[in-house]
C-alpha positions as CSV (number, residue, x, y, z in Angstrom):
1,X,3.9,-21.0,78.7
2,X,4.6,-17.6,76.9
3,X,2.1,-16.6,74.2
4,X,4.6,-15.8,71.5
5,X,2.0,-15.5,68.8
6,X,0.0,-12.8,70.7
7,X,3.3,-10.9,71.3
8,X,4.2,-11.0,67.6
9,X,0.8,-10.0,66.4
10,X,0.9,-7.0,68.8
11,X,4.3,-5.9,67.5
12,X,3.9,-6.5,63.7
13,X,1.6,-5.4,60.9
14,X,1.4,-8.9,59.5
15,X,3.0,-12.4,60.0
16,X,3.8,-14.9,57.4
17,X,2.8,-18.5,58.0
18,X,4.2,-21.6,56.1
19,X,3.2,-23.4,53.0
20,X,2.1,-26.9,52.1
21,X,2.9,-29.9,54.4
22,X,1.5,-32.7,52.3
23,X,2.9,-31.5,49.0
24,X,6.4,-31.1,50.5
25,X,6.3,-34.5,52.1
26,X,5.1,-36.2,48.9
27,X,8.1,-34.6,47.2
28,X,10.3,-36.2,49.8
29,X,8.9,-39.6,49.1
30,X,5.7,-40.0,51.1
31,X,3.4,-42.4,49.3
32,X,-0.4,-42.0,48.9
33,X,-2.1,-43.8,51.8
34,X,0.8,-43.4,54.2
35,X,0.4,-41.6,57.5
36,X,2.6,-38.5,57.5
37,X,2.6,-38.5,61.3
38,X,4.6,-41.7,61.4
39,X,7.4,-39.9,59.8
40,X,7.8,-37.9,63.0
41,X,9.4,-41.1,64.5
42,X,10.5,-42.9,61.4
43,X,12.1,-40.0,59.5
44,X,12.5,-37.1,61.9
45,X,15.3,-35.6,59.7
46,X,12.8,-35.1,56.8
47,X,10.3,-33.4,59.2
48,X,13.0,-31.1,60.4
49,X,13.8,-30.3,56.8
50,X,10.1,-29.5,56.2
51,X,10.1,-27.1,59.0
52,X,13.5,-25.6,58.2
53,X,12.4,-24.9,54.7
54,X,9.6,-22.7,55.9
55,X,11.9,-20.9,58.3
56,X,14.5,-20.3,55.6
57,X,11.9,-19.0,53.3
58,X,10.9,-16.3,55.8
59,X,7.9,-17.8,57.7
60,X,7.2,-16.5,61.1
61,X,4.9,-19.4,61.9
62,X,5.1,-23.1,60.8
63,X,2.6,-25.9,61.4
64,X,3.7,-29.2,62.8
65,X,3.3,-32.5,60.9
66,X,0.3,-33.6,63.0
67,X,-2.7,-32.7,60.8
68,X,-4.0,-36.3,60.9
69,X,-2.9,-36.9,64.5
70,X,-6.3,-37.6,66.2
71,X,-7.0,-41.1,67.4
72,X,-9.8,-41.4,64.7
73,X,-7.5,-40.6,61.8
74,X,-4.6,-42.7,63.1
75,X,-6.9,-45.7,63.5
76,X,-6.8,-46.0,59.7
77,X,-3.1,-46.9,60.1
78,X,-3.5,-49.0,63.3
79,X,-1.7,-46.2,65.2
80,X,-4.6,-44.9,67.3
81,X,-2.8,-45.5,70.6
82,X,0.1,-43.3,69.4
83,X,-1.9,-40.1,69.1
84,X,-0.2,-38.3,72.0
85,X,3.3,-39.7,71.1
86,X,3.2,-38.7,67.5
87,X,1.9,-35.2,68.1
88,X,4.4,-34.7,70.9
89,X,7.3,-35.7,68.6
90,X,6.0,-33.4,65.8
91,X,6.2,-30.5,68.2
92,X,9.5,-31.5,69.6
93,X,11.1,-31.5,66.2
94,X,9.5,-28.1,65.5
95,X,10.8,-26.7,68.8
96,X,14.3,-27.7,67.9
97,X,14.1,-26.0,64.6
98,X,12.4,-22.8,65.9
99,X,14.8,-22.4,68.9
100,X,17.9,-22.2,66.6
101,X,16.3,-19.9,64.0
102,X,17.9,-16.8,65.4
103,X,14.6,-14.9,65.5
104,X,11.1,-15.5,67.0
105,X,9.4,-18.3,65.1
106,X,6.0,-19.7,66.2
107,X,5.6,-23.5,66.4
108,X,1.9,-24.1,65.6
109,X,0.5,-27.5,66.5
110,X,-1.6,-28.6,63.6
111,X,-4.9,-30.3,64.4
112,X,-7.0,-31.3,61.4
113,X,-10.5,-32.8,61.3
114,X,-11.2,-36.1,62.8
115,X,-12.6,-37.4,59.5
116,X,-15.8,-38.5,61.2
117,X,-19.3,-36.9,60.9
118,X,-20.8,-35.5,64.1
119,X,-24.2,-36.3,65.4
120,X,-27.0,-36.1,64.4
121,X,-25.9,-36.8,60.8
122,X,-23.0,-39.1,62.0
123,X,-21.9,-41.1,65.0
124,X,-19.3,-38.8,66.5
125,X,-20.5,-37.1,69.7
126,X,-19.3,-33.8,71.0
127,X,-17.7,-35.4,74.1
128,X,-15.8,-37.9,71.9
129,X,-14.5,-35.2,69.6
130,X,-13.4,-33.1,72.6
131,X,-11.6,-36.1,74.0
132,X,-9.7,-36.8,70.8
133,X,-8.7,-33.2,70.2
134,X,-7.7,-32.9,73.8
135,X,-5.4,-35.9,73.6
136,X,-3.7,-34.5,70.6
137,X,-3.5,-31.0,72.2
138,X,-1.8,-32.4,75.2
139,X,0.8,-34.1,73.0
140,X,1.5,-30.9,71.1
141,X,1.8,-29.0,74.4
142,X,4.2,-31.5,75.8
143,X,6.3,-31.2,72.7
144,X,6.6,-27.5,73.1
145,X,4.1,-26.0,70.6
146,X,3.5,-22.3,71.1
147,X,-0.1,-22.5,69.9
148,X,-2.6,-25.0,68.6
149,X,-3.7,-24.6,65.0
150,X,-7.0,-26.2,64.2
151,X,-7.4,-26.3,60.4
152,X,-9.5,-27.4,57.4
153,X,-12.6,-27.8,59.5
154,X,-16.0,-27.9,57.8
155,X,-18.4,-28.3,60.8
156,X,-19.2,-25.7,63.4
157,X,-19.6,-28.6,65.9
158,X,-16.1,-29.9,65.3
159,X,-14.7,-26.3,65.5
160,X,-16.4,-25.9,68.9
161,X,-15.1,-29.3,70.1
162,X,-11.6,-28.2,69.2
163,X,-12.0,-24.9,71.0
164,X,-13.1,-26.8,74.2
165,X,-10.1,-29.1,73.9
166,X,-7.7,-26.1,73.6
167,X,-9.3,-24.7,76.8
168,X,-8.9,-28.0,78.6
169,X,-5.2,-28.1,77.6
170,X,-4.8,-24.4,78.7
171,X,-3.4,-23.5,75.3
172,X,-3.9,-20.5,73.0
173,X,-5.2,-21.5,69.6
174,X,-6.1,-20.5,66.0
175,X,-8.7,-22.0,63.8
176,X,-9.4,-22.1,60.1
177,X,-12.2,-23.6,58.0
178,X,-12.1,-24.7,54.4
179,X,-14.6,-22.9,52.2
180,X,-14.8,-24.9,49.0
181,X,-18.4,-25.0,47.8
182,X,-19.6,-21.7,46.5
183,X,-18.1,-19.9,49.5
184,X,-19.3,-22.4,52.0
185,X,-17.7,-25.3,53.8
186,X,-18.9,-28.8,53.1
187,X,-21.3,-28.5,56.0
188,X,-22.7,-25.2,54.7
189,X,-20.9,-22.7,56.9
190,X,-20.1,-19.3,55.5
191,X,-17.5,-16.6,56.3
192,X,-20.2,-14.7,58.2
193,X,-21.2,-17.8,60.1
194,X,-17.6,-18.4,61.3
195,X,-17.0,-14.8,62.3
196,X,-20.2,-15.0,64.4
197,X,-19.2,-18.3,65.9
198,X,-15.8,-17.2,67.1
199,X,-17.3,-14.2,68.8
200,X,-19.5,-16.6,70.9
201,X,-16.9,-19.1,72.0
202,X,-15.9,-19.3,75.6
203,X,-12.3,-19.8,74.7
204,X,-12.0,-17.8,71.4
205,X,-9.0,-18.2,69.0
206,X,-6.2,-15.7,68.8
207,X,-7.0,-15.6,65.1
208,X,-9.3,-17.3,62.7
209,X,-9.8,-17.7,59.0
210,X,-9.7,-19.8,55.9
211,X,-7.3,-22.3,54.5
212,X,-7.2,-24.6,51.5
213,X,-10.4,-24.5,49.5
214,X,-10.5,-24.1,45.7
215,X,-7.9,-21.4,45.0
216,X,-6.5,-18.1,46.1
217,X,-9.2,-15.9,44.5
218,X,-12.1,-17.7,46.3
219,X,-10.2,-17.6,49.6
220,X,-9.6,-13.9,49.3
221,X,-13.3,-13.4,48.7
222,X,-13.9,-15.3,52.0
223,X,-11.4,-13.0,53.7
224,X,-13.4,-10.0,52.5
225,X,-16.4,-11.7,54.1
226,X,-14.5,-11.7,57.5
227,X,-13.7,-8.1,57.0
228,X,-17.4,-7.3,56.3
229,X,-18.5,-9.0,59.5
230,X,-16.7,-6.3,61.5
231,X,-14.9,-8.8,63.7
232,X,-12.1,-7.5,65.9
233,X,-10.4,-10.9,66.1
234,X,-7.5,-11.1,63.6
235,X,-8.0,-13.3,60.6
236,X,-5.9,-15.7,58.6
237,X,-5.5,-16.3,54.9
238,X,-3.8,-19.6,53.9
239,X,-4.7,-20.3,50.3
240,X,-3.7,-22.9,47.8
241,X,-1.0,-22.2,45.2
242,X,-3.3,-22.2,42.2
243,X,-5.4,-25.1,41.0
244,X,-4.6,-28.8,41.2
245,X,-3.9,-30.6,37.9
246,X,-3.3,-34.3,37.4
247,X,0.0,-34.6,35.4
248,X,1.9,-37.8,34.8
249,X,0.3,-39.6,37.7
250,X,0.8,-36.8,40.2
251,X,-1.1,-33.7,41.4
252,X,0.6,-30.4,40.5
253,X,-0.6,-26.9,41.4
254,X,-0.4,-24.2,38.8
255,X,0.1,-21.2,41.0
256,X,3.4,-19.5,40.3
257,X,5.5,-17.6,42.9
258,X,4.4,-14.4,41.2
259,X,0.7,-15.3,41.6
260,X,1.2,-16.1,45.3
261,X,3.1,-12.9,45.8
262,X,0.2,-11.0,44.4
263,X,-2.2,-13.1,46.6
264,X,-0.2,-12.3,49.7
265,X,-0.4,-8.6,49.2
266,X,-4.1,-8.7,48.4
267,X,-4.7,-10.8,51.5
268,X,-2.8,-8.3,53.7
269,X,-4.7,-5.4,52.1
270,X,-8.0,-7.3,52.7
271,X,-7.2,-7.3,56.4
272,X,-5.5,-10.6,57.0
273,X,-3.0,-10.5,59.9
274,X,-1.5,-13.9,59.2
275,X,-0.8,-14.9,55.6
276,X,0.5,-18.2,54.3
277,X,-0.1,-20.9,51.7
278,X,-1.7,-24.3,51.7
279,X,-1.6,-27.1,49.1
280,X,1.1,-26.6,46.5
281,X,2.8,-23.8,48.3
282,X,6.6,-24.4,48.3
283,X,9.6,-22.5,49.4
284,X,9.9,-20.5,46.2
285,X,6.3,-19.3,46.7
286,X,7.0,-18.3,50.3
287,X,10.1,-16.4,49.4
288,X,8.2,-14.4,46.8
289,X,5.4,-13.8,49.2
290,X,7.7,-12.5,51.9
291,X,9.5,-10.2,49.4
292,X,6.2,-8.8,48.1
293,X,4.8,-8.2,51.6
294,X,8.0,-6.4,52.7
295,X,8.4,-4.3,49.6
296,X,4.8,-3.5,48.5
297,X,3.2,-0.5,50.3
298,X,-0.1,-1.2,52.0
299,X,-3.1,-0.3,49.8
300,X,-6.9,-0.2,50.1
301,X,-8.9,-3.4,50.5
302,X,-9.1,-5.0,47.1
303,X,-12.4,-5.2,45.2
304,X,-13.6,-8.5,43.7
305,X,-12.8,-7.0,40.2
306,X,-9.2,-6.4,41.3
307,X,-8.8,-9.9,42.7
308,X,-10.1,-11.4,39.5
309,X,-7.9,-9.3,37.3
310,X,-4.7,-10.0,39.3
311,X,-4.9,-13.6,40.2
312,X,-8.0,-15.0,38.4
313,X,-11.7,-15.3,38.6
314,X,-14.0,-17.2,41.0
315,X,-15.3,-20.7,41.0
316,X,-18.9,-19.6,41.7
317,X,-21.1,-16.5,41.4
318,X,-21.5,-16.1,45.2
319,X,-19.5,-16.4,48.4
320,X,-22.5,-17.9,50.2
321,X,-23.4,-14.8,52.2
322,X,-25.3,-12.9,49.5
323,X,-23.4,-9.8,50.2
324,X,-20.3,-10.0,48.0
325,X,-21.4,-10.9,44.5
326,X,-18.7,-10.9,41.7
327,X,-21.3,-9.9,39.1
328,X,-21.6,-13.3,37.6
329,X,-18.0,-13.7,36.9
330,X,-17.5,-17.4,36.5
331,X,-14.3,-18.3,34.8
332,X,-12.1,-21.3,34.2
333,X,-11.4,-21.5,38.0
334,X,-11.9,-23.6,40.2
335,X,-11.7,-27.3,40.5
336,X,-11.9,-28.9,44.0
337,X,-8.5,-29.0,45.7
């Protein structure tokens, strides 16, 4: 299997990833409580439209509709025995879209958290986590994914289990954590912790970083934390399109295309190699991001003051590491995404 992502990272200054999967699927009619992965079989045309939207907006990478594709997550929908099938189909649809794009586009096999707590605080063992991730990885590989994309992880143990599964599947991979509590994941991990972890892994990711969280400003502060660590592994920024607001019975994100365009340039200047969006990020945001990245000259790494001035303040006074304090600037941002 050719490593398309490594090739593109070697050739280009930056790559643009996709936007929101869940937000887009809800706009297509997915109902709360439904398993998006079942649409890979039941509504493949809608999943192809999801992928095509990212490609048409200029994404170099799009994630497959397999975020909740582990056996543990699918058990909630009595579909645990379809883990391999549903992930394979997610990648197959993606492969069809990418192969007709007319340019190199990376199909990234999304692998989200299992939803279970690992020992000693929970019941999920390392071996069981590896087994579940490996099952999903093999499905994505069979479907033609170029790379595995582990995302929204909170626990270092789960991150390590996914890394081991990628090695067993003989697949390159990328991994991101969600830093949403004063610069830390729900399990207390910081940007510095993640940078140190990836350096120790037996099968390290091609790139690592942050996704989701509580807004673009906080995510950029985390990216600056990766930069401060001195890591040589490329890093990823995939922030939400603003802040979620409950309006007329639905969740809406307040980030405009202009805000996300500014975020994308700041992320690139902060050192991110792969830049995309997460919750709320639609095609119009991606198009604005692509245009800004192509037309805005590279500048120096942004300061926290500049980030706050351009796209809004931070949700907490610290990023969790103690090294990048925003001088007590707590503003209207951020509510939990």
